[in-house]
C-alpha positions in Angstrom: 34.6 21.9 35.7 35.4 18.3 34.9 34.8 17.0 31.4 35.6 13.4 32.2 34.2 11.1 34.9 30.6 10.3 36.0 29.5 14.0 35.9 31.2 14.9 32.6 30.2 14.7 28.9 28.9 11.1 28.9 26.4 12.0 31.7 25.4 15.1 29.9 24.7 13.2 26.7 22.8 10.6 28.5 20.6 13.2 30.2 19.9 14.9 26.8 18.9 11.5 25.3 16.6 10.8 28.3 15.0 14.3 27.9 14.4 13.7 24.1 12.8 10.4 24.9 10.5 11.9 27.6 9.6 14.7 25.3 8.6 12.3 22.5 6.6 10.2 25.0 4.9 13.4 26.2 4.0 14.4 22.6 2.5 10.9 22.0 0.5 11.1 25.2 -0.8 14.6 24.3 -1.8 13.3 20.9 -3.6 10.4 22.5 -5.4 12.7 24.9 -6.5 15.0 22.1 -7.8 12.1 20.1 -9.8 10.8 23.0 -11.2 14.2 23.8 -12.3 14.5 20.1 -13.9 11.1 20.3 -15.7 12.0 23.5 -17.0 15.2 21.9 -18.2 13.3 18.8 -19.9 10.7 21.0 -21.7 13.4 23.0 -23.2 15.1 20.0 -23.5 12.5 17.2 -25.9 9.7 17.5 -24.4 8.1 14.3 -20.9 8.1 15.9 -22.4 6.4 19.0 -24.1 3.8 16.9 -20.9 3.2 14.9 -18.7 2.7 18.0 -21.2 0.5 19.8 -21.7 -1.8 16.8 -17.9 -2.0 16.2 -17.3 -2.9 19.9 -20.1 -5.5 20.1 -19.4 -6.9 16.6 -23.1 -6.5 15.7 -24.7 -5.1 12.7 -28.0 -3.7 11.7 -30.7 -6.0 10.3 -29.9 -7.3 6.8 -26.4 -6.0 7.1 -23.4 -8.1 6.1 -20.3 -7.7 8.3 -16.8 -8.9 7.8 -14.5 -9.1 10.8 -10.8 -9.2 9.7 -7.8 -9.9 11.9 -5.9 -6.9 13.1 -2.3 -6.3 12.0 -0.9 -8.6 14.7 -2.8 -11.5 13.1 -5.2 -12.2 16.0 -8.9 -11.7 16.0 -10.7 -10.0 18.9 -11.7 -13.0 21.1 -15.4 -12.2 21.3 -17.5 -15.4 20.8 -20.5 -15.0 18.5 -23.8 -14.3 20.2 -26.8 -16.5 19.3 -29.4 -14.6 17.4 -33.1 -14.9 18.0 -35.1 -15.9 15.0 
């Protein structure tokens, strides 16, 4: 068994690093899937959650409701132009 060369310890260490990276990515994807499944379940059974998500997505509020839209952490605001309101 060769310890040096392209099939030696450096290749082994690189494969271990790659495996750790893929396991971490897998865990992140599993967490994302679980969060989405939870949201889907909440949306199926909660009218309030549906209303909350729709209003957040459309940037609309209920009548007589004041809404503040702040920039996200990257400093940019979601580029949705304001909709004219009927009076």
